[in-house]
N, C-alpha and C positions, 0 to 999 in steps of 0.2 A: 560585416560578413565574415571576417577572419575568425572571431571567437567561435562562431557557429561551426566553421570548418574545423577548427581545432577540437571542439567537442566531438564532432563527427569522427574525426581521425582517431581520437582517444577511444571512443567506443568500439571502433573497428579493431584497434590494436588489442583492447581488452578482450574482445570476443574471440580473438585468435589465440589467447594465452592458454596454457595447459590447465590452469586452475579457473577457467572461465565459468565452469558449472558451479564451483564453490562460491564464486563471487555472485553469480546469478541467484543462488539459493539464499545468500545473505541479504542481497538487495530485496528479494521478494519477502523474506522474513521481516526485515526492518520496515518495509512499506506497509505490511499488514498489521504490524504491532504498534509502532510508535511514530513513524515519520513517513509522509507520503512521497516516496521516491519511486516513480513507476519503473517496474522491471522491464517494461517494453523497450526501453532504450538499449537494453542488452539482448533481449529475446530476438528482435528483428535481425541485428547483424550476425548473431550467432547462427540463426537458421540460414541466413543468406550465405554465410561462410561455409556451412556444411549441412546441406538440406537433408542428408540421410540421418542426421541426428535431431531432426525437428521434434519427434515425439519425446526423446530424452530431455530436450531443452524444455518442452512444455511441461513434462512431468516434474522436472526439477523446480520450475517456477511455481507449479501448483502445490507441491509438497511444502516448499518454503513459505508460500502464502498462507496455506492452511495452518501450519504450525505457528506462524507469526500471528494469525488471527486468534489462536488459542492463547498465546502468550499475551496478546493485547487484552483479551477478555479477562485473563487472570490479573493483569495489572489493574484494570478498571474495577474488578470485583474486590481486590484486596487493598488498593491504595486510593480509592475514590475520595473518601473523607479527608485523608491526610494530604493528598497531592492533587487530585482531580478538582475538587471544589475550589481551592485557592487559585488554580490556573484558570478555571472558568470565570471566577470573580475578577481576576486580573484583566482578562480580555473582555469582560462585560457580557458573558454568555450564560450567566446563571439563569436568567429568565427564559432564554431560548432553550436551554437544556430542560427546564421544567416543562415547557410546552412540548418538547420532543418526548419526554418521559410520559406525559399524559397521552399523547398520540400513540406511543408504543403500548401503553397499558390497554388502550382501546383496540388497536389494530394488530398488535403483535408483530411478527416478522414481516408482514406486508408493508408496514411503514418503512422498514429498513430496506426492503427490496425496491420500493418505489423511489427512495432517496438514492439508492445505489445505481439504479438503472436509468435514471433520467439526467439529462445534462443541465438541468435548471439549477441555478445557485439558490441556496436556502436563505442567504442573507446578503444584502448589498453593502 
């Protein structure tokens, strides 16, 4: 229980810092582009610490996430053959990616929305 409490205390201290909005922006950007670190762990304590800034916190996370998504798209579009395919092959996901690509070609953005809004794992 102690490590969880330490993480909780760390997020509360971070949310009270003067540069918490910058950190939130960076976490949201990184989460959307390259690594799934949920910004929620900062959003909640930041809003609880100062409820009058809730909309500013939400806007910061949203802008960071959208810009991170654009960066992630650019990374995928420009580095897929040189970086993406070897990573997929290393983890054994080339076949799964081919299935996803076929589903995306058939269903478009609906397949992404379905995967994004459902809590079901895509692979065990």
